N, C-alpha and C positions, 0 to 999 in steps of 0.2 A: 268478467271472467278472462277476457282476452288480455287485460292489463296484468292480471296475476300470472298468467302464463309467460308473458313477455318479461315481467319483473323477475320471475323465478329463473328464466333462461339467462337473463343478464347476470344475476347473482351467481348462478352456477358457473357461467363462463369466466367470471372474474376469479372465482376460487380455484378454477382448474388451470389457470395460466401459470406458467413457470417462467421465472425470469433468470436468464443466464447472460453473463457478459462473455465476450470473446475470451477474456482473461481466464474466467472460470472453466472454460472448455479446453484451455491449453493443457498440454502434458506438463507435469512438474519438471523443472530443470534438475537433472541429476548432476551433482557436483562431486567429483572425486578429488580427494586431497583437501587441503585447507582452503577456505573461502578467502578471496582477496578483493580489495577495493577495485582494482583495475579490471580484473577478469569477471567479477560477479556483481559487485555492488554499484559501481558507477552508473551503469545503464539503468538500474532501478531508480536511483536518486535523480538522474537526468530526466527520466520519463514521468516521475511522480512528484518531485519536490522542487526542482530547479526553476520552474516557471514562476513560482512565488518567492523562493529563497535564492535570490540572486543579488549581485552587488548593487543593483539599482533600488532594491527594496529596503525598507527600514526594519527588516527582520533579519535573523541570522542567515547569512548566505551559506548555501550548500553546493558550491561549485567546484571545490577542489578536495583532494584527499585530506589535507590538513583541516579544512573547515568541517568536513563530515566527521572525521575522527574526533575533533574537539567537541562537536555537538553530541556525540555518543558519550564522551567522557565527562563533559561539563554541563550538559543540559539533560532534559528528560526525553530525548529523542526516542529511545527504545520504548519507553512507556507510551508515548503519544502515538506511535505507529501501531501499537497493539490495541488501542482503545476501539471499542465498537462504534459504528456509525451513529451519529447523534450525541455521543458523549462529549461533554465540554473538553476542548483541547485536543480532540482527535485529529490526527494528520494522516494523509492529506485531507484538507477540508472538503475536497470534491468527492471523497469516498474512500473507504478503507481499501488498502492494497490487498492483493490475494495473500492468503496465508503462506503460500510458497515463497513469495517475495519477502514477506516479513521474516520468515524462518531463515532466509538467506542472510539478511542483515543481522539477525540475532546470532547466527552461526559465525559470521564475520567477527562480531564482538567476542564471542567465545574463543575463536581461533587466534585472537591477539591483535585484531585490527590491522592485518597485514596489507601493505600497499600493492605489491605485485605478486 
């Protein structure tokens, strides 16, 4: 009987846990005016992509405005950052960025991929 109570308690505690990352607890960034690479996108790319996508890697580097712009225009970067965790080709591989950050990159594309 004691085993069933402990097992029930364990199962209940696992289902009641909530997993939040610090990122999901942050307030969304409010951007007024057009989204630009330097002001809004570079920090997102640096924090989430540049560790793997650098000039030393054998994959597309994402270290400069020109490289990131080219990746948006000539590869499926926008599609890959929107894929759900566990989906083949999803980026970053470490886990999906917050929707707020994805939306910023999408808005940058919509606003014309402005640099400054």
